[in-house]
C-alpha positions as CSV (number, residue, x, y, z in Angstrom):
1,X,-30.5,182.8,113.4
2,X,-33.5,180.9,114.7
3,X,-34.0,181.7,118.3
4,X,-34.9,178.1,119.2
5,X,-31.6,176.9,117.7
6,X,-29.4,179.2,119.7
7,X,-27.4,177.5,122.4
8,X,-28.4,179.1,125.7
9,X,-27.7,178.2,129.3
10,X,-30.2,178.5,132.1
11,X,-30.1,178.0,135.9
12,X,-30.4,174.4,137.1
13,X,-31.9,174.6,140.7
14,X,-32.8,172.3,143.5
15,X,-36.3,172.1,145.0
16,X,-35.4,175.0,147.4
17,X,-34.6,177.1,144.3
18,X,-30.9,177.2,145.0
19,X,-28.8,177.4,141.8
20,X,-26.8,174.2,141.4
21,X,-25.2,175.1,138.1
22,X,-26.0,176.0,134.6
23,X,-27.5,173.7,131.9
24,X,-28.1,174.1,128.2
25,X,-31.8,174.8,127.9
26,X,-32.8,171.9,125.5
27,X,-30.8,169.4,127.6
28,X,-32.8,170.6,130.6
29,X,-36.0,170.1,128.8
30,X,-35.1,166.7,127.2
31,X,-33.9,165.3,130.6
32,X,-36.5,167.0,132.8
33,X,-33.8,168.8,134.8
34,X,-35.3,171.2,137.4
35,X,-34.5,174.8,136.3
36,X,-35.6,178.3,136.8
37,X,-38.0,180.2,134.5
38,X,-40.5,182.9,134.5
39,X,-44.0,183.8,133.3
40,X,-45.1,187.4,132.7
41,X,-48.8,188.2,132.5
42,X,-49.6,191.2,130.3
43,X,-52.6,193.3,131.4
44,X,-54.3,195.6,128.9
45,X,-57.4,197.6,130.0
46,X,-57.9,195.2,133.0
47,X,-57.8,192.2,130.6
48,X,-55.3,189.4,130.7
49,X,-53.4,188.6,127.5
50,X,-53.4,184.9,126.5
51,X,-50.7,183.8,124.1
52,X,-51.4,180.9,121.7
53,X,-47.8,179.4,121.9
54,X,-45.8,178.6,118.8
55,X,-42.9,176.7,120.5
56,X,-41.0,173.4,120.3
57,X,-42.4,172.6,123.8
58,X,-46.1,172.7,124.5
59,X,-46.8,174.0,121.0
60,X,-50.4,175.1,120.4
61,X,-51.1,175.6,124.1
62,X,-52.3,178.8,125.7
63,X,-50.1,180.7,128.1
64,X,-50.5,183.8,130.3
65,X,-48.9,185.8,128.4
66,X,-45.4,184.5,127.8
67,X,-42.9,182.2,129.5
68,X,-39.2,181.8,129.1
69,X,-36.0,181.6,131.1
70,X,-33.4,183.8,132.7
71,X,-30.3,183.0,130.6
72,X,-26.6,183.2,131.3
73,X,-24.7,186.0,129.6
74,X,-21.1,184.6,129.9
75,X,-21.1,183.7,133.6
76,X,-23.8,186.1,134.8
77,X,-27.4,185.0,135.1
78,X,-29.9,187.6,133.8
79,X,-32.1,189.3,136.3
80,X,-35.8,188.6,136.0
81,X,-36.4,192.1,134.7
82,X,-33.6,191.8,132.0
83,X,-35.0,188.4,130.9
84,X,-38.6,189.7,130.8
85,X,-37.7,192.8,128.8
86,X,-35.7,190.8,126.3
87,X,-38.7,188.4,125.9
88,X,-41.2,191.3,125.6
89,X,-39.2,192.7,122.7
90,X,-38.7,189.3,121.0
91,X,-42.2,188.0,121.4
92,X,-44.5,191.0,121.7
93,X,-42.5,193.9,120.1
94,X,-42.8,195.8,123.3
95,X,-40.2,197.9,125.2
96,X,-40.0,199.3,128.7
97,X,-41.7,202.5,127.3
98,X,-44.9,200.4,126.6
99,X,-45.3,199.5,130.3
100,X,-47.6,201.6,132.4
101,X,-46.3,200.3,135.7
102,X,-43.2,198.5,137.0
103,X,-43.2,194.7,136.8
104,X,-45.0,193.2,139.8
105,X,-43.7,190.0,141.3
106,X,-46.7,187.7,142.2
107,X,-44.8,184.7,143.6
108,X,-43.3,181.5,142.3
109,X,-44.6,178.0,141.6
110,X,-43.1,174.6,141.1
111,X,-44.4,172.2,138.5
112,X,-43.4,169.3,136.3
113,X,-45.2,168.4,133.1
114,X,-44.3,166.2,130.1
115,X,-45.3,167.5,126.7
116,X,-47.1,164.6,125.0
117,X,-46.5,166.2,121.6
118,X,-42.7,166.4,121.9
119,X,-39.6,165.0,123.7
120,X,-39.7,167.8,126.2
121,X,-40.5,168.1,129.9
122,X,-41.0,171.3,131.7
123,X,-39.6,170.9,135.3
124,X,-39.5,174.4,136.6
125,X,-39.6,176.8,139.5
126,X,-41.5,179.6,137.7
127,X,-41.3,183.2,138.8
128,X,-44.7,184.9,138.1
129,X,-44.9,188.6,137.2
130,X,-47.5,190.9,135.8
131,X,-47.4,194.2,134.1
132,X,-49.9,196.7,132.7
133,X,-49.3,197.8,129.1
134,X,-50.5,200.9,127.4
135,X,-51.8,199.3,124.1
136,X,-52.7,195.9,122.7
137,X,-49.4,194.3,121.7
138,X,-48.2,193.5,118.2
139,X,-47.1,189.9,118.6
140,X,-44.2,188.4,116.7
141,X,-45.9,185.5,114.9
142,X,-42.7,183.5,115.0
143,X,-43.5,182.9,118.7
144,X,-47.3,182.7,118.6
145,X,-50.3,181.7,116.5
146,X,-52.3,184.6,118.0
147,X,-53.7,185.9,121.2
148,X,-56.8,186.6,123.2
149,X,-57.4,189.2,125.8
150,X,-59.8,188.0,128.5
151,X,-61.1,188.9,132.0
152,X,-60.0,186.8,134.9
153,X,-63.4,185.0,135.2
154,X,-62.9,183.3,131.8
155,X,-59.7,181.6,133.0
156,X,-61.8,179.4,135.3
157,X,-64.8,178.9,132.9
158,X,-64.6,175.5,131.4
159,X,-66.8,176.6,128.5
160,X,-64.1,179.1,127.3
161,X,-62.4,177.1,124.5
162,X,-58.7,177.8,125.4
163,X,-59.1,176.3,128.9
164,X,-59.0,172.9,127.2
165,X,-55.4,173.5,126.0
166,X,-53.9,175.7,128.8
167,X,-50.2,175.2,129.3
168,X,-49.9,172.8,132.3
169,X,-48.3,175.5,134.5
170,X,-51.3,177.7,134.1
171,X,-53.5,175.5,136.3
172,X,-50.9,175.6,139.1
173,X,-50.5,179.4,138.6
174,X,-54.2,180.1,138.6
175,X,-54.8,178.0,141.8
176,X,-51.8,179.4,143.8
177,X,-51.2,182.9,142.6
178,X,-53.6,185.9,143.1
179,X,-53.8,187.3,139.6
């Protein structure tokens, strides 16, 4: 089954990040409902991995390194670690054994952005993590067009081509979170 066609429920939240209920993920994105998500930055050899997204929302944008949502399994919301490990496997073919260190929580950000190329709006409180990996990942090309690995300085260099199409949450993340 196509992952993007699966019915999944995510946490709707208020601006204080208090869960107000659960909402089907595409309904949340079509209606711009505030919800919880995460971004996990992969670090390989002191370089940040940029993912060139292949996704119904913000397709073709670059992300650090992947973003998704904690989903409900029955009535229980996944922990951040469970959601990140599921996404690592799905999008990067990585498991916990490929991680050099434990996931490190960097903070959370709020943003709202309309995707001009689709009907979707990301309205999210995004939990930001990073983790060091032992080897360059082997991406699943169902979820990305490719990837770069770059040093932190390139992220703020306007001459670096992907900066022109960074996912909108990256600007907030780079300005508010110490990577």
